[in-house]
C-alpha positions as CSV (number, residue, x, y, z in Angstrom):
1,M,86.1,88.4,94.6
2,S,88.6,90.7,96.2
3,D,88.5,94.4,97.0
4,F,91.0,96.8,95.5
5,T,91.5,100.4,96.5
6,T,93.7,103.0,94.8
7,N,95.7,103.6,97.9
8,Q,97.2,100.1,97.5
9,M,98.6,101.1,94.1
10,N,102.0,102.5,93.2
11,Q,103.6,102.4,96.6
12,H,106.9,101.9,94.8
13,E,106.7,105.6,93.7
14,H,107.4,106.6,97.3
15,G,110.8,104.9,97.3
16,D,109.9,101.7,99.2
17,I,109.7,98.3,97.5
18,I,106.9,96.4,99.1
19,F,106.6,92.7,98.9
20,K,110.3,92.5,97.9
21,D,110.7,88.7,98.1
22,E,107.4,88.0,96.3
23,C,108.3,90.5,93.5
24,Y,111.8,88.9,93.2
25,A,110.1,85.5,92.6
26,I,107.7,87.0,90.1
27,Y,110.4,88.9,88.2
28,G,112.4,85.7,87.9
29,C,109.4,84.0,86.2
30,I,108.8,87.0,83.9
31,Y,112.5,87.2,82.8
32,S,112.5,83.4,82.2
33,V,109.5,83.8,79.8
34,N,111.1,86.8,78.1
35,R,114.4,84.9,77.5
36,K,112.6,81.8,76.2
37,L,109.9,83.3,74.0
38,G,111.4,86.7,73.0
39,T,109.1,89.1,71.2
40,G,106.3,88.8,68.6
41,F,103.5,86.9,70.4
42,L,100.1,87.9,71.6
43,E,99.5,88.5,75.3
44,V,97.6,85.2,75.7
45,V,100.8,83.3,74.7
46,Y,102.9,85.2,77.3
47,Q,100.2,84.7,79.9
48,E,100.1,81.0,79.4
49,A,103.9,80.8,79.5
50,L,104.0,82.9,82.7
51,E,101.5,80.7,84.4
52,I,103.7,77.7,83.7
53,E,106.7,79.5,85.2
54,L,104.7,80.6,88.2
55,K,103.6,77.1,88.9
56,R,107.1,75.7,88.4
57,N,108.4,78.2,91.0
58,N,105.6,77.6,93.4
59,V,104.3,81.2,93.2
60,P,100.6,81.2,94.2
61,F,98.4,83.0,91.6
62,V,94.9,83.3,90.2
63,S,94.3,84.2,86.5
64,H,91.6,86.6,85.4
65,Q,90.5,87.4,88.9
66,E,87.6,89.8,89.2
67,L,88.2,92.6,91.7
68,V,85.8,95.0,93.3
69,I,86.9,98.7,93.0
70,L,86.1,100.9,95.9
71,Y,85.7,104.6,95.4
72,D,85.7,106.6,98.6
73,G,84.6,103.4,100.4
74,V,81.8,102.7,97.9
75,P,82.0,99.6,95.6
76,L,81.7,100.5,92.0
77,A,79.4,98.5,89.7
78,S,82.3,98.3,87.2
79,K,84.8,95.5,88.0
80,Y,88.5,95.1,87.2
81,I,89.6,91.8,85.8
82,A,93.3,91.3,86.6
83,D,95.4,89.2,84.2
84,I,97.1,87.5,87.1
85,V,97.1,88.1,90.9
86,C,100.0,86.6,92.8
87,F,100.3,86.0,96.5
88,D,96.7,87.4,96.7
89,K,98.2,90.9,96.7
90,I,100.3,91.6,93.6
91,L,98.6,92.4,90.3
92,I,100.2,91.6,87.0
93,E,98.8,93.2,83.9
94,L,100.4,91.8,80.7
95,K,101.0,93.9,77.6
96,A,102.5,92.6,74.4
97,L,104.1,95.4,72.3
98,S,106.3,95.5,69.2
99,K,108.4,98.2,71.0
100,I,108.4,100.3,74.1
101,T,107.5,103.9,73.6
102,K,108.5,106.9,75.7
103,S,104.9,107.2,77.0
104,L,105.2,103.8,78.6
105,C,108.5,104.6,80.4
106,G,107.4,107.5,82.5
């Protein structure tokens, strides 16, 4: 079980792309799944396909990893189950939608 703190989140909002090479490899896998499957499936289908692409591209990952959430240094009893954790530091949360709404874009 890994620890996850909120200060590790959303660093891209500060203008810096962290883990650039790792993200590039992950994006390639995601785009490949999107091109091959298109839309209309449940999240579980996309997750399985993404796991295949990650393996093919030698991207290390763990599915459904339980993470401890720290609040002000104190572990919470509630846990976070990440869909996929790549490179032991990048979380992927899959969402299958029929369309993208404005609330998801900003």
